[in-house]
BAMIKOL-109594 format. One line per 2 residues: number of its first residue (from 1); their letters; for each residue z, y, x of N, C-alpha, C, O. Coordinates in steps of 0.2 Angstrom, whole numbers, plus 2048, in hexadecimal, padded with zeros to 3 digits. Atoms other than C-alpha are relative to their C-alpha. Layout:
N
NUM	a	Z Y X Z Y X Z Y X Z Y X | ...
***
This chain:
85
1	mk	7FB 7FB 7FE 7CD 7D7 7DE 807 7FD 7FF 809 7F9 7FA | 7F9 803 7FF 7DF 7D2 7E3 805 806 7FF 803 80B 803
3	ef	7FB 7FA 800 7EE 7DE 7DF 807 7FD 7FF 808 7F8 7FC | 7F9 801 802 801 7DE 7DE 803 806 7FF 801 80C 802
5	ky	7FC 7FB 802 80E 7E9 7D8 807 7FF 804 809 7FA 805 | 7FA 800 7FC 81E 7EE 7E2 804 806 7FE 801 80B 7FE
7	vi	7FC 7FA 801 82D 7F9 7DE 803 801 807 807 7FD 80A | 7FE 7FE 7FA 832 803 7ED 808 7FF 800 80B 802 7FC
9	td	7F9 801 7FF 844 7FE 7F3 803 804 806 809 805 806 | 7FE 7FC 7FA 845 808 803 803 807 7FE 800 80A 7FA
11	em	7FD 7FA 802 851 817 801 7FC 806 801 7FC 80B 7FD | 804 7FA 7FE 844 823 809 7F9 800 7FD 7F5 804 7FE
13	gl	807 800 803 835 81D 7FF 7FB 7FE 805 7FC 7FC 80A | 806 801 7FC 824 81C 806 7FF 806 805 7FB 80B 804
15	ha	801 7FA 7FC 827 829 814 7FC 7FE 806 7F8 7F9 806 | 805 800 7FB 81D 82C 824 800 7F9 804 7FA 7F7 805
17	rp	801 806 7FC 821 81D 82F 7FD 7FA 7FC 7F8 7F7 7FF | 803 806 803 81E 80F 822 7F9 802 7FD 7F5 7FD 7FD
19	ag	807 7FE 803 80F 819 81B 7FB 7FF 806 7F6 7FC 805 | 805 801 7FB 807 819 82C 7FF 7F9 802 7FA 7F7 804
21	ql	801 807 7FF 80B 807 82F 7FC 7FC 7FB 7F8 7F8 7FC | 804 803 805 804 802 81E 7F8 802 801 7F4 7FE 800
23	vk	807 7FE 7FF 7F4 80C 822 7FD 7FC 806 7F7 7FA 805 | 803 803 7FA 7F2 804 833 7FF 7F8 7FE 7FA 7F5 800
25	aa	800 807 802 7F5 7F2 82B 7F9 800 7FB 7F5 7FB 7FC | 806 800 804 7E8 7F6 81D 7F9 801 803 7F4 7FE 801
27	ag	806 7FE 7FC 7DB 7FD 829 7FD 7F9 804 7F8 7F9 806 | 802 806 7FD 7DB 7EB 831 7FC 7FB 7FC 7FA 7F6 7FE
29	ya	803 804 804 7D2 7E4 822 7F9 803 7FE 7F8 809 7FE | 807 7FE 802 7BF 7E5 81D 800 802 7F9 7FC 806 7F7
31	cd	800 7FF 808 7C3 7E6 80A 803 807 7FF 806 80A 803 | 7FE 7FA 802 7C6 7F6 801 808 7FF 7FD 809 7FB 7FA
33	vk	7F9 801 802 7D9 7F9 7FF 802 807 7FD 802 80C 800 | 7FE 7FA 804 7E0 805 7F2 807 800 7FE 80A 7FA 7FD
35	lt	7F9 7FF 801 7F2 80B 7EF 801 804 7FA 7FE 80A 7FA | 7FE 7FC 806 7F8 811 7DE 807 801 7FF 80B 7FD 7FF
37	an	7F9 7FF 802 808 81A 7DA 800 807 7FC 7FC 80B 7FD | 7FF 7FA 804 80D 827 7CD 7F9 802 7FD 7F8 808 7FC
39	gt	806 7FF 803 7FC 825 7C5 7FA 803 804 7F5 805 802 | 805 7FE 7FC 7F2 82A 7D4 7FE 7FA 805 803 7F7 807
41	tv	803 806 7FC 7E7 81E 7DE 7FD 803 806 7F9 808 806 | 803 7FE 7FA 7E3 821 7F0 7FE 7FA 805 7FF 7F4 803
43	aa	803 805 7FB 7DA 818 7FF 806 7FE 804 809 803 807 | 7FA 802 7FC 7E8 80E 808 7FF 800 807 803 800 80B
45	kr	802 800 7F9 7DF 810 818 800 807 803 7FE 809 808 | 800 7F9 7FE 7E1 823 818 807 803 7FF 80A 803 7FA
47	im	7F9 7FE 800 7F2 82A 81D 802 806 7FC 807 806 7F8 | 7FE 7FA 804 7F1 83B 814 800 7FE 7F9 804 801 7F5
49	gv	800 802 806 7ED 832 804 806 7FC 7FE 809 7FE 7F9 | 7FA 804 801 7FB 826 805 806 805 800 80B 804 7FC
51	mr	7FB 7FC 800 807 834 80A 800 805 7F9 806 806 7F7 | 800 7FC 806 801 83E 7FB 803 7FD 7FA 805 801 7F5
53	la	7FD 804 806 807 831 7EF 808 802 7FF 80A 802 7FA | 7F9 7FE 801 819 836 7F3 804 7FB 7FD 809 7FD 7F8
55	ak	7FC 806 804 820 825 7ED 807 800 803 808 7FF 809 | 7F9 800 7FE 833 825 7ED 803 7F9 7FE 800 7F5 7FB
57	kg	7FC 806 802 840 817 7EB 800 800 7F8 801 805 7F5 | 800 802 807 83E 80F 7DA 7F9 801 7FD 7F8 7FF 7F7
59	he	807 7FF 802 82B 814 7D8 7FD 7F9 801 7FE 7F6 805 | 805 806 800 81F 806 7D4 7FA 802 803 7F7 806 801
61	it	807 7FF 7FD 810 805 7DF 7FC 7F9 7FF 7FE 7F4 7FE | 804 805 800 801 7FA 7DD 7FB 800 805 7F8 805 807
63	ls	805 801 7FB 7F6 7F4 7EB 7FB 7FB 7FE 7FC 7F6 7FD | 806 805 802 7E5 7ED 7E8 7FB 800 806 7FA 805 809
65	cs	804 802 7FA 7D9 7E5 7F4 7F9 7FD 7FD 7FA 7F9 7F8 | 807 802 803 7C6 7E3 7F0 7FB 7FF 805 7FA 804 809
67	ga	806 801 7FA 7B9 7DB 7FC 801 7FA 803 804 7F5 801 | 801 806 7FC 7B6 7CE 809 807 7FC 801 807 7F6 800
69	de	7FA 804 7FE 7C8 7CA 80F 806 802 7FB 80B 802 7FD | 7FB 7FD 805 7D1 7D0 7FF 806 7FB 7FF 80C 7FE 7FF
71	ek	7FA 805 801 7DC 7C0 7FD 805 801 806 80B 801 805 | 7FC 7FF 7FA 7E2 7C1 80F 804 807 800 80A 807 802
73	aa	7FD 7F9 800 7E5 7D4 80E 805 800 7FB 80B 803 7FD | 7FB 7FF 805 7EE 7D3 7FE 807 7FC 802 80C 7FF 801
75	ae	7FA 804 7FE 7FA 7C5 804 804 803 806 80A 804 805 | 7FC 7FE 7FA 7FE 7CD 815 802 807 7FE 808 809 801
77	le	7FE 7F9 802 7FF 7DF 80E 806 800 7FB 80B 804 7FB | 7FA 801 805 80B 7D9 800 806 7FE 804 80C 801 803
79	af	7FB 802 7FB 816 7D1 80E 803 806 804 809 807 804 | 7FE 7FA 7FC 816 7E1 818 804 805 7FB 809 807 7FD
81	vk	7FC 7FB 805 81B 7EC 808 807 7FD 7FF 80B 801 7FF | 7F9 803 801 829 7E0 804 805 801 806 80B 802 805
83	an	7FC 7FF 7FA 82F 7E1 816 802 807 802 807 808 805 | 7FF 7FA 7FE 82E 7F3 818 801 806 7FB 803 80B 7FD
85	l	7FF 7FB 805 82F 7FC 808 806 7FE 7FB 807 801 7F6
***
């Protein structure tokens, strides 16, 4: 399992547009991708779960990848998160 933590810097937090983009990006990997914020863990491939987290600016999120292409997924999703959140 690969995971990384990130503190959201976007003024609007994890709102609809980046949440949708994150779900779309995560769906492109065979591995299981989980997103944790505020003590809640959801499947990062499901938009309703990601939106339910209601992660705001300053909140720390943890994204974990487990499975076949976990290393590639973790590296690319970390780059996505840093560029968009």
